C-alpha positions in Angstrom: 158.7 27.6 -161.1 159.8 26.3 -157.8 157.9 26.0 -154.5 154.2 25.8 -153.8 151.9 28.1 -155.9 148.4 29.3 -155.2 146.1 30.0 -158.1 143.1 32.4 -157.8 140.9 30.9 -160.5 138.1 33.0 -162.0 135.9 31.9 -164.9 137.1 30.8 -168.3 139.7 28.3 -169.7 142.8 30.3 -168.8 143.1 29.2 -165.1 142.5 25.6 -166.1 145.2 25.8 -168.8 147.7 27.4 -166.3 146.9 24.7 -163.7 147.5 22.0 -166.3 150.9 23.4 -167.3 152.0 23.7 -163.6 150.8 20.2 -162.9 152.7 18.9 -165.9 155.8 20.5 -164.5 155.2 18.5 -161.3 153.9 21.5 -159.3 150.1 21.3 -159.2 148.8 24.5 -157.6 146.4 25.0 -154.8 143.4 26.7 -156.4 141.1 29.2 -154.8 138.2 28.9 -157.1 135.5 31.6 -157.7 134.0 29.3 -160.4 130.6 27.6 -160.2 132.0 24.3 -161.6 135.4 23.2 -160.2 135.6 19.7 -161.9 138.1 20.7 -164.5 140.3 22.3 -161.9 140.2 19.3 -159.6 141.9 17.2 -162.3 145.1 19.3 -162.3 145.5 20.9 -158.9 146.6 19.6 -155.5 143.5 21.1 -153.8 140.6 23.3 -154.7 139.2 25.7 -152.2 135.9 27.1 -153.1 135.6 30.9 -152.6 132.0 31.8 -152.5 132.7 35.5 -152.4 135.7 37.8 -152.5 137.5 37.0 -149.3 141.0 38.2 -150.0 141.9 38.3 -146.3 140.9 34.7 -145.9 142.9 33.7 -149.0 146.0 35.3 -147.5 145.5 33.3 -144.2 144.9 30.1 -146.1 148.1 30.7 -148.1 150.1 31.3 -145.0 148.7 28.2 -143.3 149.8 26.1 -146.3 153.2 27.7 -146.5 152.5 29.2 -149.9 154.1 32.6 -150.6 153.4 32.8 -154.4 150.1 33.4 -156.1 148.8 33.6 -159.7 145.6 35.5 -160.6 143.8 34.3 -163.7 140.3 34.2 -165.2 137.3 36.4 -165.3 135.7 37.9 -162.2 132.7 39.9 -163.2 133.4 43.6 -162.9 130.0 44.4 -161.6 131.0 42.9 -158.3 132.5 46.2 -157.3 128.8 47.2 -156.6 128.3 44.2 -154.4 129.7 45.0 -151.0 127.9 42.0 -149.5 130.2 39.7 -151.6 133.4 41.3 -150.3 135.3 40.9 -147.0 136.3 43.9 -145.0 139.8 43.9 -146.5 138.5 44.3 -150.1 135.8 46.8 -149.1 138.4 48.9 -147.4 140.7 48.8 -150.4 137.9 49.8 -152.8 136.7 52.6 -150.5 140.1 54.3 -150.7 140.4 54.3 -154.5 139.9 57.6 -156.4 139.2 55.5 -159.5 137.6 52.1 -159.5 138.5 50.9 -163.0 140.1 47.5 -163.6 143.6 48.9 -163.6 143.1 50.6 -160.2 141.2 47.8 -158.5 143.5 44.9 -159.7 146.6 46.9 -158.8 145.3 47.6 -155.3 144.4 43.9 -154.8 147.9 42.9 -155.9 149.5 45.5 -153.6 147.4 44.0 -150.7 148.7 40.5 -151.4 152.3 41.7 -151.7 152.1 43.8 -148.6 151.4 40.5 -146.7 154.4 38.7 -148.2 152.5 37.0 -151.1 154.4 37.3 -154.4 152.1 37.7 -157.4 153.7 35.7 -160.3 153.3 36.3 -164.0 151.6 33.5 -166.1 152.6 34.6 -169.6 155.9 32.6 -169.4 153.9 29.5 -168.7 151.9 29.8 -171.9 154.3 31.6 -174.3 153.2 29.7 -177.4 149.6 30.9 -176.8 150.5 34.6 -177.2 149.1 36.0 -180.4 151.7 36.3 -183.2 151.8 39.1 -185.7 150.0 38.4 -189.0 147.4 35.7 -189.7 146.6 33.6 -186.7 143.6 31.6 -187.9 141.1 31.6 -190.8 141.4 33.8 -193.8 143.3 37.1 -194.4 141.4 40.4 -193.7 139.8 42.0 -196.7 141.0 45.5 -197.8 138.0 47.2 -196.2 138.6 45.2 -193.0 142.2 46.3 -192.9 141.0 49.9 -193.1 138.6 49.3 -190.2 141.4 47.6 -188.2 143.6 50.7 -188.5 140.7 53.0 -187.6 139.9 50.7 -184.6 143.4 50.8 -183.3 143.4 54.6 -183.4 140.2 54.7 -181.4 141.3 52.1 -178.9 144.6 53.8 -178.4 142.8 56.8 -177.0 140.4 54.8 -174.9 142.4 52.0 -173.2 144.6 54.4 -171.2 141.3 55.3 -169.4 140.7 51.6 -168.7 137.8 51.0 -171.0 137.5 50.3 -174.7 139.8 47.4 -174.7 137.5 46.0 -177.4 135.9 48.1 -180.1 133.7 47.0 -183.0 134.2 49.0 -186.2 132.3 49.0 -189.5 133.0 51.4 -192.3 135.4 53.5 -190.2 132.6 54.1 -187.6 132.4 52.9 -184.0 129.6 50.4 -183.6 130.3 49.2 -180.0 132.8 49.9 -177.2 133.5 47.5 -174.4 133.1 48.8 -170.9 132.1 46.8 -167.8 130.0 44.3 -169.7 132.9 42.4 -171.3 134.0 41.5 -174.8 131.2 39.1 -175.7 128.5 41.4 -174.7 130.1 44.3 -176.6 130.2 42.1 -179.7 126.6 41.0 -179.2 125.5 44.7 -179.0 127.3 45.4 -182.2 125.6 42.5 -183.9 122.2 43.9 -182.9 123.1 47.2 -184.5 124.8 46.3 -187.7 126.0 43.0 -189.3 129.6 42.8 -190.4 132.6 44.9 -189.4 135.7 44.0 -187.4 136.5 43.5 -183.7 139.7 45.2 -182.5 141.1 44.2 -179.1 144.2 45.8 -177.5 145.8 46.2 -174.2 146.4 49.3 -172.0 150.1 50.3 -172.5 150.9 50.1 -168.8 148.6 47.1 -168.0 150.3 44.7 -165.6 151.2 41.6 -167.6 151.6 39.5 -164.5 147.9 39.0 -164.1 145.9 40.9 -166.7 146.5 39.9 -170.3 143.5 39.9 -172.7 142.2 36.5 -173.8 140.3 35.2 -176.8 139.2 31.7 -177.6 136.6 29.6 -179.5 133.8 31.3 -177.5 134.9 34.7 -178.9 134.6 33.3 -182.4 131.2 31.8 -181.7 129.9 35.2 -180.5 131.3 36.9 -183.6 129.7 34.2 -185.8 126.3 34.7 -184.2 126.7 38.5 -184.7 127.8 38.1 -188.3 131.2 39.8 -187.7 133.9 38.3 -189.7 137.3 39.8 -188.6 139.1 39.9 -185.3 142.3 41.9 -184.8 144.3 41.5 -181.5 147.5 42.9 -180.2 150.4 40.6 -181.0 152.5 39.4 -178.1 149.9 40.8 -175.6 146.9 38.6 -176.2 146.4 35.0 -175.2 144.7 32.7 -177.8 143.0 29.7 -176.2 141.6 26.7 -177.8 144.5 25.6 -180.1 143.2 23.5 -183.0 139.5 24.1 -182.1 140.1 27.8 -182.4 141.7 27.4 -185.8 138.9 25.0 -187.0 136.2 27.4 -186.0 137.8 30.4 -187.7 138.2 28.3 -190.9 134.6 26.9 -190.7 133.0 30.3 -190.2 135.3 32.3 -192.5 136.6 34.5 -189.8 139.9 36.4 -190.2 142.0 36.4 -187.0 145.1 38.6 -187.2 147.7 39.8 -184.8 148.7 43.5 -185.1 151.2 45.8 -183.4 149.7 49.2 -182.7 151.6 52.3 -183.7 153.4 54.1 -180.8 151.3 56.9 -179.3 152.5 60.3 -180.4 
């Protein structure tokens, strides 16, 4: 990728990994960080600008001042912030106030449209980390047991109905019954809730069919496995080619140590 690049960095390891890759290509990004701790970003960026709240108008002006016309969006920004108008600038408040739906798909799409209407091109990041995309079949750990395979198929059917409505990206299934569904709380909290209800089962994670892969690809990593281990859930199925697996060798080691099956699946086309 040529030219200066801005990186809006939310929480998690993905923004740091993207910054490392760009820096390794000789193009360290300017990071606009919503993170508490910016030390890891400072090692692989040309500059880190701390964003204390969601000031998207200020970010546009800063990009223009630095002659940057390309931006990547990566990392977790808590969804509950849509209820915190005091943490938004006027531009974001105006955007959200006009939306008929305030789910992830609508809010993120509107924010991207705002950037692009001001001449900032939003770049995809999947081509920077292609080898980190989940492959079909066994990814780490053991193979799923027959009863887990049954629950995976059931979970994919359930999720295929839910994700077009912008929730249910993660479902936890046991014995062909839904134990937990992810909404605004996020994947880890959905897994923790499932563990409080019933031990065992499978975690199934998939992506909305029309989700914008430039900036919104589901992510799993060692932390996901740790949450599953604590909840005593031993199988994770993710959508192949549309899920980023962070952690590399550490991810594989933890899956092996804890006996967790991690597999990539391709959902059947919707009828």
